[in-house]
C-alpha positions as protocol buffer text, in pm:
chain_id: "A"
residue {
  index: 1
  type: MET
  ca { x: 1389 y: -3202 z: -1567 }
}
residue {
  index: 2
  type: PRO
  ca { x: 1239 y: -2915 z: -1358 }
}
residue {
  index: 3
  type: ASN
  ca { x: 1031 y: -2660 z: -1542 }
}
residue {
  index: 4
  type: ARG
  ca { x: 1207 y: -2324 z: -1527 }
}
residue {
  index: 5
  type: ASP
  ca { x: 868 y: -2150 z: -1548 }
}
residue {
  index: 6
  type: SER
  ca { x: 743 y: -2315 z: -1229 }
}
residue {
  index: 7
  type: PRO
  ca { x: 884 y: -2053 z: -985 }
}
residue {
  index: 8
  type: ASN
  ca { x: 730 y: -1777 z: -1198 }
}
residue {
  index: 9
  type: LEU
  ca { x: 391 y: -1951 z: -1196 }
}
residue {
  index: 10
  type: ILE
  ca { x: 414 y: -1995 z: -820 }
}
residue {
  index: 11
  type: GLY
  ca { x: 503 y: -1627 z: -781 }
}
residue {
  index: 12
  type: VAL
  ca { x: 209 y: -1524 z: -999 }
}
residue {
  index: 13
  type: PHE
  ca { x: -22 y: -1750 z: -796 }
}
residue {
  index: 14
  type: TRP
  ca { x: 84 y: -1596 z: -464 }
}
residue {
  index: 15
  type: MET
  ca { x: 49 y: -1246 z: -607 }
}
residue {
  index: 16
  type: LEU
  ca { x: -303 y: -1328 z: -724 }
}
residue {
  index: 17
  type: VAL
  ca { x: -382 y: -1439 z: -368 }
}
residue {
  index: 18
  type: THR
  ca { x: -223 y: -1116 z: -242 }
}
residue {
  index: 19
  type: GLY
  ca { x: -448 y: -912 z: -468 }
}
residue {
  index: 20
  type: ALA
  ca { x: -754 y: -1100 z: -342 }
}
residue {
  index: 21
  type: PHE
  ca { x: -656 y: -1025 z: 19 }
}
residue {
  index: 22
  type: PHE
  ca { x: -600 y: -654 z: -46 }
}
residue {
  index: 23
  type: VAL
  ca { x: -920 y: -617 z: -245 }
}
residue {
  index: 24
  type: GLY
  ca { x: -1090 y: -788 z: 50 }
}
residue {
  index: 25
  type: VAL
  ca { x: -950 y: -515 z: 274 }
}
residue {
  index: 26
  type: THR
  ca { x: -1093 y: -239 z: 58 }
}
residue {
  index: 27
  type: VAL
  ca { x: -1431 y: -410 z: 24 }
}
residue {
  index: 28
  type: VAL
  ca { x: -1473 y: -458 z: 399 }
}
residue {
  index: 29
  type: VAL
  ca { x: -1365 y: -100 z: 476 }
}
residue {
  index: 30
  type: LYS
  ca { x: -1602 y: 26 z: 206 }
}
residue {
  index: 31
  type: HIS
  ca { x: -1881 y: -183 z: 359 }
}
residue {
  index: 32
  type: LEU
  ca { x: -1819 y: -29 z: 700 }
}
residue {
  index: 33
  type: GLY
  ca { x: -1861 y: 316 z: 546 }
}
residue {
  index: 34
  type: SER
  ca { x: -1835 y: 623 z: 765 }
}
residue {
  index: 35
  type: ASP
  ca { x: -2022 y: 496 z: 1073 }
}
residue {
  index: 36
  type: LEU
  ca { x: -1689 y: 489 z: 1257 }
}
residue {
  index: 37
  type: PRO
  ca { x: -1444 y: 780 z: 1225 }
}
residue {
  index: 38
  type: ALA
  ca { x: -1148 y: 704 z: 996 }
}
residue {
  index: 39
  type: ALA
  ca { x: -890 y: 739 z: 1276 }
}
residue {
  index: 40
  type: GLU
  ca { x: -1084 y: 500 z: 1501 }
}
residue {
  index: 41
  type: SER
  ca { x: -1127 y: 240 z: 1227 }
}
residue {
  index: 42
  type: ALA
  ca { x: -756 y: 258 z: 1147 }
}
residue {
  index: 43
  type: PHE
  ca { x: -661 y: 228 z: 1515 }
}
residue {
  index: 44
  type: LEU
  ca { x: -881 y: -77 z: 1568 }
}
residue {
  index: 45
  type: ARG
  ca { x: -735 y: -240 z: 1257 }
}
residue {
  index: 46
  type: TYR
  ca { x: -377 y: -199 z: 1382 }
}
residue {
  index: 47
  type: ALA
  ca { x: -454 y: -275 z: 1747 }
}
residue {
  index: 48
  type: ILE
  ca { x: -621 y: -603 z: 1653 }
}
residue {
  index: 49
  type: GLY
  ca { x: -341 y: -669 z: 1406 }
}
residue {
  index: 50
  type: LEU
  ca { x: -85 y: -667 z: 1691 }
}
residue {
  index: 51
  type: ILE
  ca { x: -197 y: -1024 z: 1757 }
}
residue {
  index: 52
  type: PHE
  ca { x: -29 y: -1129 z: 1434 }
}
residue {
  index: 53
  type: ILE
  ca { x: 315 y: -991 z: 1530 }
}
residue {
  index: 54
  type: ILE
  ca { x: 340 y: -1199 z: 1849 }
}
residue {
  index: 55
  type: PRO
  ca { x: 568 y: -1453 z: 1671 }
}
residue {
  index: 56
  type: LEU
  ca { x: 802 y: -1162 z: 1587 }
}
residue {
  index: 57
  type: LEU
  ca { x: 852 y: -1049 z: 1948 }
}
residue {
  index: 58
  type: PRO
  ca { x: 1164 y: -1264 z: 2019 }
}
residue {
  index: 59
  type: ALA
  ca { x: 1335 y: -1130 z: 1705 }
}
residue {
  index: 60
  type: MET
  ca { x: 1232 y: -774 z: 1794 }
}
residue {
  index: 61
  type: ARG
  ca { x: 1388 y: -812 z: 2140 }
}
residue {
  index: 62
  type: ARG
  ca { x: 1710 y: -955 z: 1995 }
}
residue {
  index: 63
  type: HIS
  ca { x: 1747 y: -678 z: 1737 }
}
residue {
  index: 64
  type: ARG
  ca { x: 1661 y: -365 z: 1930 }
}
residue {
  index: 65
  type: PRO
  ca { x: 1741 y: -59 z: 1716 }
}
residue {
  index: 66
  type: ASP
  ca { x: 1987 y: 209 z: 1825 }
}
residue {
  index: 67
  type: ARG
  ca { x: 1888 y: 571 z: 1891 }
}
residue {
  index: 68
  type: LEU
  ca { x: 1892 y: 656 z: 1520 }
}
residue {
  index: 69
  type: GLY
  ca { x: 1688 y: 346 z: 1447 }
}
residue {
  index: 70
  type: PHE
  ca { x: 1426 y: 439 z: 1706 }
}
residue {
  index: 71
  type: GLY
  ca { x: 1410 y: 787 z: 1557 }
}
residue {
  index: 72
  type: LEU
  ca { x: 1349 y: 643 z: 1211 }
}
residue {
  index: 73
  type: ILE
  ca { x: 1086 y: 404 z: 1350 }
}
residue {
  index: 74
  type: ALA
  ca { x: 905 y: 696 z: 1515 }
}
residue {
  index: 75
  type: LEU
  ca { x: 924 y: 907 z: 1199 }
}
residue {
  index: 76
  type: ARG
  ca { x: 799 y: 619 z: 987 }
}
residue {
  index: 77
  type: GLY
  ca { x: 522 y: 549 z: 1237 }
}
residue {
  index: 78
  type: LEU
  ca { x: 404 y: 912 z: 1212 }
}
residue {
  index: 79
  type: ALA
  ca { x: 410 y: 912 z: 830 }
}
residue {
  index: 80
  type: HIS
  ca { x: 231 y: 577 z: 810 }
}
residue {
  index: 81
  type: THR
  ca { x: -23 y: 688 z: 1071 }
}
residue {
  index: 82
  type: LEU
  ca { x: -123 y: 991 z: 866 }
}
residue {
  index: 83
  type: GLY
  ca { x: -131 y: 789 z: 545 }
}
residue {
  index: 84
  type: VAL
  ca { x: -355 y: 521 z: 696 }
}
residue {
  index: 85
  type: ILE
  ca { x: -601 y: 777 z: 840 }
}
residue {
  index: 86
  type: LEU
  ca { x: -628 y: 948 z: 502 }
}
residue {
  index: 87
  type: TRP
  ca { x: -677 y: 613 z: 327 }
}
residue {
  index: 88
  type: PHE
  ca { x: -961 y: 510 z: 558 }
}
residue {
  index: 89
  type: TYR
  ca { x: -1116 y: 852 z: 509 }
}
residue {
  index: 90
  type: SER
  ca { x: -1093 y: 824 z: 129 }
}
residue {
  index: 91
  type: MET
  ca { x: -1259 y: 484 z: 132 }
}
residue {
  index: 92
  type: SER
  ca { x: -1578 y: 638 z: 267 }
}
residue {
  index: 93
  type: ARG
  ca { x: -1575 y: 927 z: 19 }
}
residue {
  index: 94
  type: ILE
  ca { x: -1479 y: 807 z: -331 }
}
residue {
  index: 95
  type: PRO
  ca { x: -1535 y: 492 z: -543 }
}
residue {
  index: 96
  type: LEU
  ca { x: -1328 y: 177 z: -492 }
}
residue {
  index: 97
  type: ALA
  ca { x: -1174 y: 198 z: -838 }
}
residue {
  index: 98
  type: GLU
  ca { x: -1043 y: 551 z: -777 }
}
residue {
  index: 99
  type: VAL
  ca { x: -897 y: 462 z: -437 }
}
residue {
  index: 100
  type: THR
  ca { x: -725 y: 157 z: -585 }
}
residue {
  index: 101
  type: ALA
  ca { x: -590 y: 348 z: -885 }
}
residue {
  index: 102
  type: MET
  ca { x: -451 y: 634 z: -676 }
}
residue {
  index: 103
  type: ASN
  ca { x: -290 y: 383 z: -440 }
}
residue {
  index: 104
  type: TYR
  ca { x: -45 y: 310 z: -720 }
}
residue {
  index: 105
  type: LEU
  ca { x: 98 y: 660 z: -687 }
}
residue {
  index: 106
  type: ALA
  ca { x: 296 y: 553 z: -379 }
}
residue {
  index: 107
  type: PRO
  ca { x: 577 y: 390 z: -587 }
}
residue {
  index: 108
  type: VAL
  ca { x: 601 y: 711 z: -789 }
}
residue {
  index: 109
  type: TYR
  ca { x: 649 y: 914 z: -471 }
}
residue {
  index: 110
  type: VAL
  ca { x: 911 y: 659 z: -360 }
}
residue {
  index: 111
  type: MET
  ca { x: 1095 y: 702 z: -690 }
}
residue {
  index: 112
  type: ILE
  ca { x: 1105 y: 1081 z: -653 }
}
residue {
  index: 113
  type: GLY
  ca { x: 1199 y: 1065 z: -284 }
}
residue {
  index: 114
  type: ALA
  ca { x: 1478 y: 814 z: -347 }
}
residue {
  index: 115
  type: ALA
  ca { x: 1629 y: 1054 z: -600 }
}
residue {
  index: 116
  type: LEU
  ca { x: 1599 y: 1354 z: -368 }
}
residue {
  index: 117
  type: PHE
  ca { x: 1704 y: 1199 z: -35 }
}
residue {
  index: 118
  type: LEU
  ca { x: 1878 y: 865 z: -99 }
}
residue {
  index: 119
  type: GLY
  ca { x: 2098 y: 961 z: -390 }
}
residue {
  index: 120
  type: ASP
  ca { x: 1928 y: 737 z: -649 }
}
residue {
  index: 121
  type: LYS
  ca { x: 1971 y: 850 z: -1007 }
}
residue {
  index: 122
  type: LEU
  ca { x: 1655 y: 988 z: -1167 }
}
residue {
  index: 123
  type: SER
  ca { x: 1716 y: 866 z: -1522 }
}
residue {
  index: 124
  type: LEU
  ca { x: 1523 y: 978 z: -1827 }
}
residue {
  index: 125
  type: ARG
  ca { x: 1302 y: 669 z: -1825 }
}
residue {
  index: 126
  type: ARG
  ca { x: 1219 y: 726 z: -1457 }
}
residue {
  index: 127
  type: MET
  ca { x: 1129 y: 1088 z: -1527 }
}
residue {
  index: 128
  type: LEU
  ca { x: 908 y: 975 z: -1816 }
}
residue {
  index: 129
  type: ALA
  ca { x: 741 y: 720 z: -1589 }
}
residue {
  index: 130
  type: VAL
  ca { x: 673 y: 990 z: -1329 }
}
residue {
  index: 131
  type: ALA
  ca { x: 531 y: 1220 z: -1595 }
}
residue {
  index: 132
  type: LEU
  ca { x: 307 y: 941 z: -1729 }
}
residue {
  index: 133
  type: ALA
  ca { x: 179 y: 860 z: -1380 }
}
residue {
  index: 134
  type: LEU
  ca { x: 103 y: 1226 z: -1313 }
}
residue {
  index: 135
  type: ILE
  ca { x: -88 y: 1252 z: -1642 }
}
residue {
  index: 136
  type: GLY
  ca { x: -286 y: 946 z: -1537 }
}
residue {
  index: 137
  type: THR
  ca { x: -366 y: 1111 z: -1205 }
}
residue {
  index: 138
  type: LEU
  ca { x: -486 y: 1429 z: -1377 }
}
residue {
  index: 139
  type: ILE
  ca { x: -711 y: 1220 z: -1602 }
}
residue {
  index: 140
  type: ILE
  ca { x: -865 y: 1053 z: -1296 }
}
residue {
  index: 141
  type: LEU
  ca { x: -911 y: 1381 z: -1107 }
}
residue {
  index: 142
  type: ARG
  ca { x: -1001 y: 1597 z: -1409 }
}
residue {
  index: 143
  type: PRO
  ca { x: -962 y: 1928 z: -1219 }
}
residue {
  index: 144
  type: GLY
  ca { x: -1170 y: 2201 z: -1381 }
}
residue {
  index: 145
  type: PHE
  ca { x: -1404 y: 1947 z: -1542 }
}
residue {
  index: 146
  type: ARG
  ca { x: -1547 y: 1805 z: -1222 }
}
residue {
  index: 147
  type: GLU
  ca { x: -1519 y: 1874 z: -852 }
}
residue {
  index: 148
  type: VAL
  ca { x: -1207 y: 1732 z: -689 }
}
residue {
  index: 149
  type: SER
  ca { x: -1346 y: 1599 z: -363 }
}
residue {
  index: 150
  type: ASP
  ca { x: -1182 y: 1585 z: -23 }
}
residue {
  index: 151
  type: GLY
  ca { x: -1155 y: 1207 z: -76 }
}
residue {
  index: 152
  type: HIS
  ca { x: -933 y: 1260 z: -381 }
}
residue {
  index: 153
  type: LEU
  ca { x: -714 y: 1508 z: -194 }
}
residue {
  index: 154
  type: ALA
  ca { x: -689 y: 1260 z: 93 }
}
residue {
  index: 155
  type: MET
  ca { x: -567 y: 991 z: -149 }
}
residue {
  index: 156
  type: LEU
  ca { x: -298 y: 1226 z: -281 }
}
residue {
  index: 157
  type: GLY
  ca { x: -187 y: 1269 z: 80 }
}
residue {
  index: 158
  type: THR
  ca { x: -205 y: 893 z: 133 }
}
residue {
  index: 159
  type: GLY
  ca { x: 38 y: 832 z: -150 }
}
residue {
  index: 160
  type: PHE
  ca { x: 279 y: 1095 z: -18 }
}
residue {
  index: 161
  type: PHE
  ca { x: 282 y: 970 z: 341 }
}
residue {
  index: 162
  type: LEU
  ca { x: 295 y: 599 z: 255 }
}
residue {
  index: 163
  type: GLY
  ca { x: 568 y: 668 z: 0 }
}
residue {
  index: 164
  type: SER
  ca { x: 764 y: 845 z: 276 }
}
residue {
  index: 165
  type: SER
  ca { x: 707 y: 542 z: 501 }
}
residue {
  index: 166
  type: TYR
  ca { x: 849 y: 307 z: 237 }
}
residue {
  index: 167
  type: LEU
  ca { x: 1158 y: 526 z: 192 }
}
residue {
  index: 168
  type: ILE
  ca { x: 1228 y: 515 z: 566 }
}
residue {
  index: 169
  type: ALA
  ca { x: 1172 y: 138 z: 562 }
}
residue {
  index: 170
  type: LYS
  ca { x: 1449 y: 110 z: 305 }
}
residue {
  index: 171
  type: LYS
  ca { x: 1689 y: 270 z: 555 }
}
residue {
  index: 172
  type: LEU
  ca { x: 1563 y: 54 z: 843 }
}
residue {
  index: 173
  type: THR
  ca { x: 1623 y: -271 z: 656 }
}
residue {
  index: 174
  type: ASP
  ca { x: 1996 y: -191 z: 674 }
}
residue {
  index: 175
  type: GLN
  ca { x: 1970 y: -254 z: 1051 }
}
residue {
  index: 176
  type: ALA
  ca { x: 1709 y: -528 z: 1085 }
}
residue {
  index: 177
  type: SER
  ca { x: 1523 y: -799 z: 897 }
}
residue {
  index: 178
  type: PRO
  ca { x: 1203 y: -713 z: 707 }
}
residue {
  index: 179
  type: GLY
  ca { x: 996 y: -903 z: 964 }
}
residue {
  index: 180
  type: VAL
  ca { x: 1136 y: -698 z: 1251 }
}
residue {
  index: 181
  type: VAL
  ca { x: 1080 y: -376 z: 1055 }
}
residue {
  index: 182
  type: VAL
  ca { x: 715 y: -473 z: 998 }
}
residue {
  index: 183
  type: GLY
  ca { x: 676 y: -558 z: 1367 }
}
residue {
  index: 184
  type: TRP
  ca { x: 805 y: -220 z: 1482 }
}
residue {
  index: 185
  type: LEU
  ca { x: 585 y: -47 z: 1225 }
}
residue {
  index: 186
  type: SER
  ca { x: 275 y: -219 z: 1366 }
}
residue {
  index: 187
  type: VAL
  ca { x: 363 y: -105 z: 1718 }
}
residue {
  index: 188
  type: ALA
  ca { x: 451 y: 251 z: 1612 }
}
residue {
  index: 189
  type: VAL
  ca { x: 136 y: 298 z: 1403 }
}
residue {
  index: 190
  type: THR
  ca { x: -89 y: 163 z: 1679 }
}
residue {
  index: 191
  type: ILE
  ca { x: 66 y: 411 z: 1924 }
}
residue {
  index: 192
  type: GLY
  ca { x: 49 y: 692 z: 1667 }
}
residue {
  index: 193
  type: LEU
  ca { x: -318 y: 629 z: 1591 }
}
residue {
  index: 194
  type: ALA
  ca { x: -424 y: 610 z: 1957 }
}
residue {
  index: 195
  type: PRO
  ca { x: -455 y: 988 z: 2026 }
}
residue {
  index: 196
  type: PHE
  ca { x: -633 y: 1048 z: 1693 }
}
residue {
  index: 197
  type: ALA
  ca { x: -878 y: 768 z: 1769 }
}
residue {
  index: 198
  type: TRP
  ca { x: -933 y: 891 z: 2127 }
}
residue {
  index: 199
  type: ALA
  ca { x: -1022 y: 1239 z: 2001 }
}
residue {
  index: 200
  type: VAL
  ca { x: -1310 y: 1108 z: 1785 }
}
residue {
  index: 201
  type: TRP
  ca { x: -1395 y: 786 z: 1970 }
}
residue {
  index: 202
  type: VAL
  ca { x: -1739 y: 636 z: 1913 }
}
residue {
  index: 203
  type: PRO
  ca { x: -1819 y: 308 z: 2094 }
}
residue {
  index: 204
  type: PRO
  ca { x: -1805 y: 43 z: 1820 }
}
residue {
  index: 205
  type: SER
  ca { x: -2053 y: -241 z: 1800 }
}
residue {
  index: 206
  type: LEU
  ca { x: -1940 y: -603 z: 1820 }
}
residue {
  index: 207
  type: GLU
  ca { x: -2023 y: -645 z: 1451 }
}
residue {
  index: 208
  type: GLU
  ca { x: -1798 y: -350 z: 1357 }
}
residue {
  index: 209
  type: VAL
  ca { x: -1512 y: -490 z: 1566 }
}
residue {
  index: 210
  type: LEU
  ca { x: -1548 y: -828 z: 1393 }
}
residue {
  index: 211
  type: TRP
  ca { x: -1545 y: -665 z: 1049 }
}
residue {
  index: 212
  type: ILE
  ca { x: -1229 y: -471 z: 1137 }
}
residue {
  index: 213
  type: ALA
  ca { x: -1070 y: -791 z: 1271 }
}
residue {
  index: 214
  type: LEU
  ca { x: -1136 y: -938 z: 926 }
}
residue {
  index: 215
  type: VAL
  ca { x: -960 y: -635 z: 773 }
}
residue {
  index: 216
  type: ALA
  ca { x: -657 y: -702 z: 996 }
}
residue {
  index: 217
  type: LEU
  ca { x: -659 y: -1070 z: 895 }
}
residue {
  index: 218
  type: PHE
  ca { x: -680 y: -987 z: 523 }
}
residue {
  index: 219
  type: ALA
  ca { x: -406 y: -724 z: 547 }
}
residue {
  index: 220
  type: THR
  ca { x: -171 y: -955 z: 737 }
}
residue {
  index: 221
  type: GLY
  ca { x: -242 y: -1239 z: 496 }
}
residue {
  index: 222
  type: GLY
  ca { x: -174 y: -1011 z: 202 }
}
residue {
  index: 223
  type: HIS
  ca { x: 166 y: -904 z: 334 }
}
residue {
  index: 224
  type: PHE
  ca { x: 257 y: -1269 z: 402 }
}
residue {
  index: 225
  type: THR
  ca { x: 158 y: -1394 z: 55 }
}
residue {
  index: 226
  type: MET
  ca { x: 333 y: -1095 z: -104 }
}
residue {
  index: 227
  type: GLY
  ca { x: 652 y: -1210 z: 64 }
}
residue {
  index: 228
  type: MET
  ca { x: 591 y: -1562 z: -71 }
}
residue {
  index: 229
  type: ALA
  ca { x: 547 y: -1419 z: -421 }
}
residue {
  index: 230
  type: PHE
  ca { x: 867 y: -1213 z: -403 }
}
residue {
  index: 231
  type: ARG
  ca { x: 1057 y: -1516 z: -274 }
}
residue {
  index: 232
  type: ALA
  ca { x: 935 y: -1735 z: -561 }
}
residue {
  index: 233
  type: ALA
  ca { x: 974 y: -1507 z: -862 }
}
residue {
  index: 234
  type: PRO
  ca { x: 1135 y: -1179 z: -973 }
}
residue {
  index: 235
  type: ILE
  ca { x: 944 y: -857 z: -915 }
}
residue {
  index: 236
  type: SER
  ca { x: 929 y: -806 z: -1293 }
}
residue {
  index: 237
  type: VAL
  ca { x: 704 y: -1114 z: -1303 }
}
residue {
  index: 238
  type: THR
  ca { x: 493 y: -1047 z: -995 }
}
residue {
  index: 239
  type: GLN
  ca { x: 450 y: -668 z: -1007 }
}
residue {
  index: 240
  type: PRO
  ca { x: 220 y: -650 z: -1313 }
}
residue {
  index: 241
  type: VAL
  ca { x: -15 y: -901 z: -1148 }
}
residue {
  index: 242
  type: THR
  ca { x: -87 y: -656 z: -866 }
}
residue {
  index: 243
  type: PHE
  ca { x: -259 y: -425 z: -1111 }
}
residue {
  index: 244
  type: LEU
  ca { x: -541 y: -675 z: -1157 }
}
residue {
  index: 245
  type: GLN
  ca { x: -663 y: -524 z: -829 }
}
residue {
  index: 246
  type: ILE
  ca { x: -798 y: -226 z: -1025 }
}
residue {
  index: 247
  type: VAL
  ca { x: -1006 y: -469 z: -1235 }
}
residue {
  index: 248
  type: TRP
  ca { x: -1150 y: -645 z: -929 }
}
residue {
  index: 249
  type: ALA
  ca { x: -1210 y: -313 z: -751 }
}
residue {
  index: 250
  type: THR
  ca { x: -1394 y: -171 z: -1052 }
}
residue {
  index: 251
  type: LEU
  ca { x: -1613 y: -481 z: -1089 }
}
residue {
  index: 252
  type: ILE
  ca { x: -1693 y: -506 z: -718 }
}
residue {
  index: 253
  type: GLY
  ca { x: -1762 y: -133 z: -697 }
}
residue {
  index: 254
  type: ALA
  ca { x: -2009 y: -162 z: -984 }
}
residue {
  index: 255
  type: LEU
  ca { x: -2175 y: -493 z: -889 }
}
residue {
  index: 256
  type: VAL
  ca { x: -2179 y: -468 z: -508 }
}
residue {
  index: 257
  type: PHE
  ca { x: -2183 y: -96 z: -431 }
}
residue {
  index: 258
  type: GLY
  ca { x: -2355 y: 35 z: -743 }
}
residue {
  index: 259
  type: GLU
  ca { x: -2065 y: 261 z: -844 }
}
residue {
  index: 260
  type: ALA
  ca { x: -2056 y: 379 z: -1205 }
}
residue {
  index: 261
  type: VAL
  ca { x: -1769 y: 255 z: -1423 }
}
residue {
  index: 262
  type: ASP
  ca { x: -1584 y: 572 z: -1526 }
}
residue {
  index: 263
  type: ALA
  ca { x: -1393 y: 551 z: -1857 }
}
residue {
  index: 264
  type: PHE
  ca { x: -1161 y: 834 z: -1746 }
}
residue {
  index: 265
  type: VAL
  ca { x: -1070 y: 643 z: -1429 }
}
residue {
  index: 266
  type: ILE
  ca { x: -992 y: 334 z: -1636 }
}
residue {
  index: 267
  type: LEU
  ca { x: -774 y: 535 z: -1878 }
}
residue {
  index: 268
  type: GLY
  ca { x: -591 y: 717 z: -1597 }
}
residue {
  index: 269
  type: SER
  ca { x: -540 y: 390 z: -1411 }
}
residue {
  index: 270
  type: ALA
  ca { x: -394 y: 231 z: -1725 }
}
residue {
  index: 271
  type: LEU
  ca { x: -137 y: 511 z: -1755 }
}
residue {
  index: 272
  type: ILE
  ca { x: -35 y: 483 z: -1388 }
}
residue {
  index: 273
  type: VAL
  ca { x: -16 y: 103 z: -1418 }
}
residue {
  index: 274
  type: ALA
  ca { x: 195 y: 131 z: -1733 }
}
residue {
  index: 275
  type: ALA
  ca { x: 436 y: 376 z: -1566 }
}
residue {
  index: 276
  type: VAL
  ca { x: 488 y: 166 z: -1254 }
}
residue {
  index: 277
  type: SER
  ca { x: 504 y: -164 z: -1446 }
}
residue {
  index: 278
  type: TYR
  ca { x: 764 y: -33 z: -1689 }
}
residue {
  index: 279
  type: THR
  ca { x: 978 y: 107 z: -1410 }
}
residue {
  index: 280
  type: SER
  ca { x: 958 y: -221 z: -1212 }
}
residue {
  index: 281
  type: TRP
  ca { x: 1054 y: -420 z: -1521 }
}
residue {
  index: 282
  type: ARG
  ca { x: 1349 y: -193 z: -1604 }
}
residue {
  index: 283
  type: GLU
  ca { x: 1476 y: -204 z: -1245 }
}
residue {
  index: 284
  type: ALA
  ca { x: 1461 y: -584 z: -1250 }
}
residue {
  index: 285
  type: VAL
  ca { x: 1651 y: -594 z: -1582 }
}
residue {
  index: 286
  type: ALA
  ca { x: 1915 y: -357 z: -1443 }
}
residue {
  index: 287
  type: ARG
  ca { x: 1961 y: -570 z: -1129 }
}
residue {
  index: 288
  type: ARG
  ca { x: 2006 y: -886 z: -1338 }
}
residue {
  index: 289
  type: ALA
  ca { x: 2263 y: -708 z: -1556 }
}
residue {
  index: 290
  type: VAL
  ca { x: 2465 y: -615 z: -1246 }
}
residue {
  index: 291
  type: ALA
  ca { x: 2438 y: -967 z: -1104 }
}
residue {
  index: 292
  type: VAL
  ca { x: 2569 y: -1138 z: -1419 }
}
residue {
  index: 293
  type: PRO
  ca { x: 2954 y: -1138 z: -1421 }
}
């Protein structure tokens, strides 16, 4: 008799691998530091990453979007471009744990945007989750008690722009498969980053190019294993596992980069994690309730 827990265990395993890949991305970018401008680093990451979408080209040719679709792709490419530049900039300015914690604000922005622009209902529990996440953010930033750096402000912008990108992606998946949507995003972001990178271009060394190629490999691997996790188990099972990334980021920041472990960052992260985890779990429960006749 098959074990009904097996798919959940497989999903948790793939999400653990996903977390390792994404932490690898942050560690390598942190290691690179600010020797290369943020826009150039981001451009090289996406340009090299185009290699990984070659298998998607036939599907992208078969499912060419209409005029509205191209407009949404361009708009998403612009939003994602700005979010990626700000993220690379933040990585060279603030500790790994703070970058990772503030990354979790993107789902909160998505929740608010879906209510404002897509007609989703902003229920009481969603509003409470948003409020809890915002309290967590204030605890991390502690405005008035310490200086809020440009890296923190950049991460707030990162969450906004990447959240906008995810909202547009939700509309695009009505017209094309997720793989095709990811392929067009890679092309659009590479094109969007090109003028920003050109404006600040510094000739990279071979070593820097190889490190950024590793970033592209980790990022692509992370998106692939995330898809495997979502295919194997419900999001209510896999989503909480992603928050182990804050643990790994804190440990690596302290042990590898000598960053102090900040109790306020841990507390604020826990509140953001709790808000997003609870919302993900409730959404999964609601979907199952609708699916059961």
